C-alpha positions in Angstrom: 28.6 44.6 -26.8 30.3 47.7 -29.1 33.1 49.5 -28.7 31.6 52.9 -28.9 29.4 51.2 -25.9 31.9 50.1 -24.3 33.8 53.2 -23.7 30.0 55.3 -23.5 29.8 53.0 -20.4 33.6 53.5 -18.9 34.6 56.6 -19.8 35.6 58.8 -17.1 34.5 56.7 -15.0 36.2 55.8 -11.3 33.5 54.5 -9.0 32.8 51.0 -10.9 33.1 47.5 -9.0 32.4 44.9 -11.2 34.2 45.5 -14.6 31.4 41.9 -16.1 32.4 40.8 -20.0 33.2 37.8 -21.1 33.1 36.2 -24.2 34.0 39.6 -25.8 36.2 37.6 -28.5 35.2 40.4 -31.2 36.0 44.1 -29.7 37.8 44.2 -26.4 41.9 45.4 -26.4 44.4 46.2 -24.4 43.7 49.7 -25.0 39.9 49.9 -24.4 40.7 48.3 -20.8 43.9 50.2 -20.0 41.9 53.6 -18.6 38.8 51.5 -16.8 41.7 50.1 -14.7 43.7 53.5 -14.2 40.8 55.0 -12.8 39.1 52.9 -11.4 41.7 50.4 -9.7 40.7 51.9 -6.1 37.4 50.1 -5.6 37.7 47.1 -8.9 36.3 44.1 -6.7 35.0 42.0 -9.7 36.5 41.1 -12.8 35.3 38.6 -15.4 37.7 38.2 -18.4 36.8 34.7 -19.5 38.1 33.7 -23.6 38.1 37.0 -24.5 40.6 36.1 -26.6 42.0 39.8 -28.1 43.6 40.9 -25.0 47.5 40.2 -24.0 49.8 39.9 -20.8 49.8 43.5 -20.6 45.8 43.2 -19.6 47.1 40.8 -16.7 50.3 42.9 -16.1 48.0 46.0 -15.2 45.8 44.2 -13.4 48.5 43.0 -11.2 49.9 46.0 -10.3 47.7 48.6 -10.2 44.5 46.0 -8.6 44.5 46.1 -4.8 41.0 45.1 -3.7 40.2 42.4 -5.8 38.5 39.4 -5.1 37.0 37.8 -7.8 39.0 36.6 -11.1 37.6 35.1 -13.9 40.2 34.2 -17.1 39.0 31.0 -18.7 39.9 29.8 -21.6 42.8 33.8 -21.3 46.0 31.5 -23.6 47.4 34.5 -23.4 48.0 35.2 -18.9 51.3 34.0 -18.0 53.6 32.9 -14.6 55.1 35.7 -14.1 51.9 38.8 -14.0 49.1 35.9 -12.4 52.0 35.6 -9.6 51.8 39.4 -8.7 48.6 39.1 -9.5 47.8 36.9 -6.8 50.5 38.5 -4.5 48.7 41.5 -4.6 45.1 40.9 -3.7 45.5 38.5 -0.3 41.1 38.9 -0.3 40.7 36.5 -3.0 37.6 34.4 -3.0 37.3 32.8 -6.3 39.6 32.6 -9.2 39.0 30.8 -12.1 42.0 30.3 -14.7 40.2 27.1 -16.7 42.5 26.1 -19.6 45.1 28.9 -19.1 47.7 26.5 -20.4 50.3 28.6 -19.8 50.5 28.6 -15.9 52.2 25.6 -13.9 51.2 24.1 -10.3 54.4 26.1 -8.7 51.1 29.4 -10.0 49.1 27.4 -8.3 51.1 26.7 -4.9 51.7 30.4 -4.7 47.9 31.3 -5.3 47.0 29.0 -1.8 49.2 31.1 0.1 48.9 34.9 -0.6 45.1 34.4 -0.8 43.8 32.1 2.4 40.8 33.1 1.8 40.2 31.6 -1.6 37.5 29.5 -1.2 36.2 28.7 -5.2 39.2 27.7 -7.2 38.1 26.8 -10.7 40.8 24.4 -12.4 40.1 22.8 -15.1 41.7 21.6 -17.8 45.1 22.4 -17.3 47.9 21.4 -16.3 48.5 23.3 -13.2 46.6 20.6 -9.7 49.2 18.0 -8.9 48.7 16.4 -5.4 51.3 18.8 -3.9 49.1 22.0 -4.9 45.9 20.6 -3.8 47.8 20.0 -0.7 49.2 23.2 -0.5 45.7 24.2 -1.3 44.2 21.8 1.7 46.1 23.0 4.5 46.2 27.1 3.8 42.5 27.4 2.3 40.8 25.9 4.1 37.3 27.8 4.1 37.7 26.5 0.5 34.3 25.7 -1.1 34.4 25.3 -4.5 36.4 23.5 -5.8 37.3 21.8 -10.1 40.0 20.1 -11.0 38.1 18.7 -14.0 39.9 16.7 -16.7 43.7 17.4 -14.7 45.3 14.2 -15.2 48.0 14.6 -12.7 45.2 14.8 -10.2 45.2 11.1 -8.1 43.0 9.8 -5.0 45.6 11.7 -2.8 45.7 14.7 -3.8 41.8 15.2 -2.7 41.5 13.3 0.2 43.8 16.2 1.9 40.9 18.9 0.4 38.3 16.3 2.2 40.4 15.9 5.6 41.2 19.7 5.6 39.0 22.0 3.8 35.6 20.8 6.3 33.2 23.8 4.1 33.3 21.9 1.6 30.3 21.9 -0.4 31.1 21.7 -4.6 33.7 19.2 -6.7 34.4 18.4 -9.6 36.0 15.7 -10.7 34.5 14.1 -13.9 38.2 13.2 -15.8 40.0 12.5 -13.5 41.4 9.5 -14.3 42.7 8.7 -11.1 41.1 9.8 -9.1 38.2 7.2 -8.0 35.3 6.6 -5.3 38.0 5.5 -2.9 39.1 9.1 -2.1 35.1 9.9 -3.1 32.7 8.1 -0.8 33.3 9.5 2.1 32.6 12.8 0.3 30.2 12.7 -0.7 28.3 11.3 2.8 29.3 15.2 4.1 26.9 15.6 1.6 29.3 17.4 -1.0 28.2 17.8 -4.8 30.3 16.4 -8.0 30.0 15.9 -11.3 30.7 11.7 -11.4 27.7 9.6 -10.5 27.1 8.1 -7.1 28.1 3.9 -8.7 24.5 1.4 -9.1 24.2 0.0 -5.8 25.3 -4.2 -8.0 28.6 -2.9 -8.6 31.5 -5.0 -7.1 32.9 -4.2 -4.0 36.4 -4.1 -3.3 39.8 -3.4 -0.5 41.9 -0.9 -0.4 43.9 -0.3 2.7 41.1 -1.2 4.5 38.6 1.6 2.9 35.5 0.5 0.8 34.7 1.3 -2.2 33.0 0.6 -5.9 34.6 -0.5 -9.3 32.3 -0.4 -11.6 32.7 -3.8 -13.1 33.6 -5.0 -16.8 30.4 -6.3 -18.9 30.7 -8.6 -21.3 28.4 -8.8 -24.3 29.0 -11.8 -27.1 26.4 -12.8 -29.8 
């Protein structure tokens, strides 16, 4: 894709519903995106700007100010996504079904809480490798977004078993859960979700693992291996 091709396809277009331009790191800039947002704001529902590093917070401001019918937003790897514009985006789009803010380091726990409260129909929330997720925000998500089907908190070190239990208790439609590299999430909270058929990115512990009791619930811990030569 080139700038000229993008402009040719979007110039004077007022019926574009989906704009998917992930990885447009070398050519897509704010000045190219502004006309599309302005012309199609009334019909645009799905936008993917993943890893578009040449954009700035001005693009997010334009989205938040003009688009009120978004259902899917992917901002993965967009380091320019800021708190205020993100909050305005979710407030103005209560019908959001999916949001991906993986690697968006400028956001915080309050942004996620704001999204959960403003967008109760969220079904897919991707928060991989961010500081945004904690047990507090997961508890709000669990109570407000009960139709959640896919949650990724991969690499979110502030998440513990407490937050995962809240998700499991309230979100009965959960189908996919990504928790790899969450050092404080163990089989203690995952076991019951496995029984429900929730797909995970962490393996089922081996049958010969040790069994230990914690608060009356059995969970599996991998034993230490001592290799002597």
